[in-house]
N, C-alpha and C positions, 0 to 999 in steps of 0.2 A: 558698514554693510558691504563695500565695495572690495575691502581688504581680506576678506574671508576666502580662504582658498577651495576651489572646487575640485572632488576626487571623482577621478573617472573611471567608472564600473568596467569590469572586464567585457570586451566585445564591443567599446565605443572607442571611436577613432576621432581625434580632433585634428584639424589641420588650420594652420594659420597662413595667409597668403596675402601680406600687405595688410590691408584693412578688412579683408574678409575671412570669416571664420566658417569652416564648414565642419559638422559633427555628424558622424554616421555610426548607425548601432542596428541592432538586430530588427526594428521596426521601420527604419527608414534612413533618409538623411535631411538634414536641414541645414541652410545658410543663412548668414547675416553679415551685414556690412556694420563695422564699428565706427563710430563717430570719431572727428576728428580730435587728438589728444588723448585717445585710449588705446592701451596695446594690452596684448595678452602673453605672457610667459610661461612656459611648460617646464615642469619638473618633474619628470618620470610620469606618473598616474596622477600628478597634482597640477592644476592650472591656476594662475592667479591672473586678477585683471588688475592692471595699473593705470595710472594717469601721469600724464606729463605738463607739470605745473599746478598752479592753484587757482586758476581762472574760475570764475562763478560758473560759466557754463561747463565747463570739464569737470567741476567737482558734482555739479547736478548730474550728469552723464554717467559718473563713475558706479554707483550703486546698481542704476538703471543696467548698464551695459553686463555687470556682473551677474544679475538676476536674469537676463535674457539667455545669457549663455548658460547659466545653471538650468533654465528651463528648458534650453535645447537638448542638454545632456538628460535630463528626466523624460522628455518626450519620445526620445529614441530609445530608451530603455523600456519604460512602463506605460508612455502615452497618457494623455488626459482626456476626461470626459465631463459633459455636464449634463444635468438632468433637469427636464421641464415637465410640469404637470398642467393638465388641461382641467378648469375647474367650471363647470356649468352643465345644464341640463341639456343632453344631446351633443355636447363637445365630445369628438373623438378623432384620433390620428389614425392614419394607416400608411402602408408602405406601397408604392407602385413602382417595382423596379428598384431602382435609386432614389426617387422621389418620394417626399413625404407629402402626403395629402391630409389636410387640415380640414375639419366640418366644425366651423367655430361660430355659427349663428349667422352667417352671411348667406346671400340667395345663391351663392356659389362654392364649391370646395376650392381651397387656396393651395396650390402646389409649390413646395419649396426645393429645389434643386441643390444638393450639396456639391460645393466645389471639389475638386480633386484633392485626392488625400484625405477627405473627411468622410464618415459614414455616419448614418442616422438608423438608430434602432429603435423599434415600438415593440417593447416588452408586453404591455397593456395598452387599451386603446386610449387611456387616459394618459399615458405618460410617454415621454419622448427621451432618448439618450442620444447626444452627440458625442461621437468619439473622434480622435485625431491624434497626431504627433505635435502639432503645432499648436500651443496654449493659446496665442492670440487668434487664430482662426477658428479653433473650437469655440471661444468666448463670443466670437463677433457672429457665427452662424446661430448660436443659442440666442442671441442679442436679437438678430433678425427674426427668428422664429417666435420669439416673446413678442416682437413689434407687431404682430400680425393682429393681435386681439389682447393688448396689455390687460392686467387685472384692472377692474373698476373699484373705486374706494367706495363707492354707495352701492347698497343693496347687499348681496351676498359675496361680493368680490368675484364675479366670474371674469374668465379670461385666461390666458396662458401664464404661468408664473414658474419660478425657477423651484425646485424642489427644497422645501425648508424656508422658502421666502415667506415672511408675514406682511400681510395686507393691512394695513389700518382703515378699519371701515368708518365713515362718517355718517352721521345722522343726515336725514334726507331734510326737505323744505319743512315738513311736519313737525319734525323732531326739535324739541327746544330745551 
């Protein structure tokens, strides 16, 4: 995987400064620090990630580094999004300014403040969409929102789940 080249679309600039990689595009700018033993070589609009040596640690980080740089290029051009569904009677989400307000069966509403660079959208009261250019940050914020009330495997599977996630329901004590 690490040997596959990355094509840079028009409007995307990639700069390498020692072990730091900066990618800029129409949606923003991202920066990543490469691990020791990994280098980036440019050939026009193509970028290749290479490794120095065959040490086990360097081989393990080669494909990861290439994927992280490819995700940066995708992020500054298209962006990333994660969608979550609220399943349960009375469960709903709303936006209050930048904050997300969740009503998920607690005695109080839960507020989630997105970090800088991420945006939360509520198209329907039972659906939350997290958007941003950094794939890791989008996934982490979606996981934090899901952790407020993870789906229960008993009963009807109430909770917050990723769109398309299947929850295996278990039988209760009385099921034999």
